[in-house]
N, C-alpha and C positions, 0 to 999 in steps of 0.2 A: 339636749345640752350634754356634753361629754364629761365623763368622770373626772378628767383632769380640769374641766374649767370649773366644774363644782369644787374641786379641792382648793383652787386657786381663789375662788369667791367666796368661799366659806370661811367665817370667824364667828365666834359665838354671839357677838353684838349684833349680828345681821339676823339672828334668829329669835323670833318671837315666840315666846312659850306660851302655849294654848292651856294655861292652867294645869301645867303639867300632864299626866296620862288620862285623867279624868275629862280634861279639855279636849284631848285627841278623841276620846271615846263620843263625846258629844258632837262634835263637829264633822267628824269621818265615820264611815263603814270599815270599822277595822279588819272585818274578814276581807273586804275588798283590797284594802291598803296591802295585806299581806299576800295578795296574788300578784302584785307590781314586783315583787322582789324575785328577780329570776336569776341574778348572778352576782358576784362580788363587785361592790361598788355602787350598786343600785339604791341602797339605804343612803348613803350619803348624796347622791343626786336627789332622791326623794325628798330628803330632810330640808335640801336648800329649795326645791321647788315650793314646799309646802309650809317653809317657815317654822319647822318644827325642830327642836334638839335632837342631834342623831340618838342619843341614849333613850330619851321619851319615845322617840318613832320605834326604835327598836323592840321597845317593851309592848307598844301596842301592837306592832306587826307579830310578835311572837304570840301574843294573846289571841290575834286574829287567826292565827295558824291553828290553834287549838279548836277555837270555834267553829272553823270552817269544817272541821271533823267531828265536833260534838256540840252542834249548835243549841242543845238544850241545857249546856253546862253554865252555871252561874260564872259571872266574869271575875269574880274573886278565886274561884276554884281554877278557872282559864289560866290566870297568871302563874298559879303554881305548877300547872302541868306544862307550862311553857319552858320549863327547865329540861323536860324531856326532847331529845335532840332531832328525832326522826317522827314522820307522820305515823309510819308503821308501829312504831314505839307506843304513840298516844293510843293507837287503836287497840292493841294488845293489851296496854294497862288497862284502859277502860273496860275490857271484857273480863278482866282478871279481878275487878274491884267493883263494887256497886256505888258508883261516883254520886248518884243522887242523894244516897243517906249518909254519905261519909261527911264529917266535918272538915272546915278547911284545915284546922290544927292536925287531925288525923290523916289528912290527904299528904301534908308535908311528910309526915312519918312514913306513909306507904311509898312515896317518891324515893325517899331515902332507901327504904328497905328494898324497891326495885333495882336501883342503881346497885346495891350490894349484892342482890341476887344474881343478875346478869354477869357480874365480875367472877360467880362461881359456877354458873351454867349459862353460858352464851346463847345455848340454844332455845332458851326462853324468847329470844329476840332474833336472831339469826337463822336463816333457812340452810338447809344442808350445803347448797353448792356456795354460799357465802363463806360457811366455816372451812369446806374444803380447799376453797382458793386460799384462804388465810394460811391454813397449815401447810399447803403444797408449796404456797410461794415463801413462807418462812423457812421452810426446809431448804429452799434455794437462796437466793439474793435479797429478799424482800426483808424489811426490819419493822420494828416496832420503837416508837420514840416515845419516851415519857416526857409530857410538859407538865411541870407543877403535879396536879392531882392526878390528870388523866392521860392517855397516851394517844397517838395516831398511827394508822399502817401506812407504810411507804414502799415504793418499788420503783426501780428505774430500769429501762430497756433501751437497746440500741433503737434509733430511729427507723431501723429497718423492719423493726418488728412493731411498727405503730398500730396495726390492727390487732394484734395480741394485746398490746396496752389498752386499747380501746374496749377489746373484749373483757378484760378484768374490770375496767372502769365501768362498763355498764352492770356487770353483775353485782357490784358495790354502789349501784346508783341510789340505794336507800341511805346511804350515808352522804353528808355535805362533804363535796369536795373542795378542799383549799388549793390544791395544785393538779394541773394536767398541762405540761407546757413542753416544747423543744429547749433543750440547754446544750452548750457546748464547754466541754472542760477539757483542761490541758493535763494530762498525766505524763509525766517526763516529757519525751518528745513526740507525743501521740495527742491528737486531738479526737475527742470523743464527742460524738454527736447523739444525744439521749433523749428519752422521753421520760420525764420525772412526774410520779404521781404521789399525792398525799391525801388523806382523808383529813377533815377537822379531828380536833380531841374528841374521844367518847369514852365514858366508863367501861364499856365492853372490850376495849382492846387492852385493857389493864390485865384481863385474864390472859392474853396470849403473851403480853410482855412477862408475866409470871411464869408461864409454861415454858417459854423459850430461853429466858435470860437468866444467868447466874454471874454476880459481879459485874453486871454491864456486858457480858460477852453472851453470844448466842450459842446453845448447846442442843446436843440430841439426847433425849432420855428414854427410857421405855415407855414412860406416861405419853410422850409425844407419838413414838411409833406405834402405839396401841390404836391412835386413830387413822393409821395408814389403810387407804383402799383405794381402788382402782382411779378414783376421780381426782383426789389429792395428789396420787401418784403421776396423774396425767400432768398435773401443774407443775410438780417437781420436774418431771422430764422436760416440759417445756421450757421451763425456767434454766435447767441447769445441765440438760442432757445432749449429747450429740450422737449422730449416726454415722458410723464409719461405713461408708457405701462399698468399698470393695470387697469387705469381708461380712458386711451385714450384721454388726454387733453395736450394742448400745453403750455409751460410757456416761457414767453420772459423775460430773465435776465436783465433786463434794470436798474440795481443797480445804476448807477453813477448819474441817472437823479432825478431831484427833484419831490416832490409831485405836484406842479403846473404843470410840465412838462408832468408827468403822466395822470394828468386830460386831458391835450390837446391832447394826444395820444389816451386815450380812445374815446374823443370826435370824433377825425378823424377816428377811426377805426369804429366806429358807422355810421358816416355819410357818409363815403366813400365806406365802405365794408359791411355794415349791421352787424358789429360784436360788440359784448358788453363784452370786457375784464374786469376782477375783478382786481382791484389795490390791490394787497397784500404787506406784510410788515414782514420783517423778522430781527431776530438778533439786533433789536431794532435801525436800522439804514438804512436798504435797502428796497426800494420799487422795485416792479416787476410787471409784467401783467401776468394773467392766463386767458386762454380762455375755458370756459366750453365746456363739450363734444360735443355739437352739432355744436358749433361755432367752435371748432377745426377742425371738419369734413369740415366745409364749407371752413375755412382758407386753408386746405390741397388741397380740389379741386381748390383753387385759384393758389396756388403757385408750386404744383406738376409739371406742365409742364416745370418749371425753375430749379427744384433740381437735381444737378448733381446726378449720381447713387450712388458716394462713399458717400452720404450726405443722403441717403434714410432714416436712423435710425433716422433723425431728424423730420420725419413725419410718424415714426411708422413702415417703412418698414425694412425688412431684408436685408443687403448690400450681393451682390453677387448672 
């Protein structure tokens, strides 16, 4: 049955509640149910087929997801841990705390503490590559959108960079992806064909929202640039860099940042990497960074191991 058919057929009166969540537990293997949800829309289809209200089924599936990872856990505790959004998160949390001996009441407190801790130190959950992707992309055109309490990570690339968008998506596969699709936008007289990506909301992205945004505007600060390394610099170059083939130099299109922020970036490139980019100015309103030929060669040496093959043209290589 298609998702559209399920939506058209579904109404609350057609769903027979199996004594709530307890009824679903009695009648189904909730671990197996959790494995049936592969993509957006599957839950609605399954709720129609099994005659279970989506809200109840969703609770059962989240509980089953936890029990698939921690089969020894009591069901009452599994329902508490279901608020942790990723499988890796559940595993890391279980290693951090002795779940067999903690009470359900204290477990709720520990989950709250975990959510608070990862908003202070995201590397409790993220690996280095995920962290570098987020930092490098946010220095470029990516964004963090806050939705009520938590935030999501978003980026958009030209459809010509589909392979690069997939490369990023795969790195962030630990998180639930709410959007990865081709879109067309009209900007003035031009049609932009792009790939839009967004994660679902998660507390960890609040850390990056607080790091990069002031009064709703994205900024560059010493704290952000302290993270700069060859890996996240490669993402930044792939996002916002261009290679001038005739003269062999790299330009970073840092157009949205102020002159003060450009002076800060220039200073960090000098101190951290021994590079001395020139601050350029164009169209009477945009600043950018240009690396002279020798500095571009040294920059390429730094980032080349981290540049995906599909983006080789950003450092002067021919793709394919």
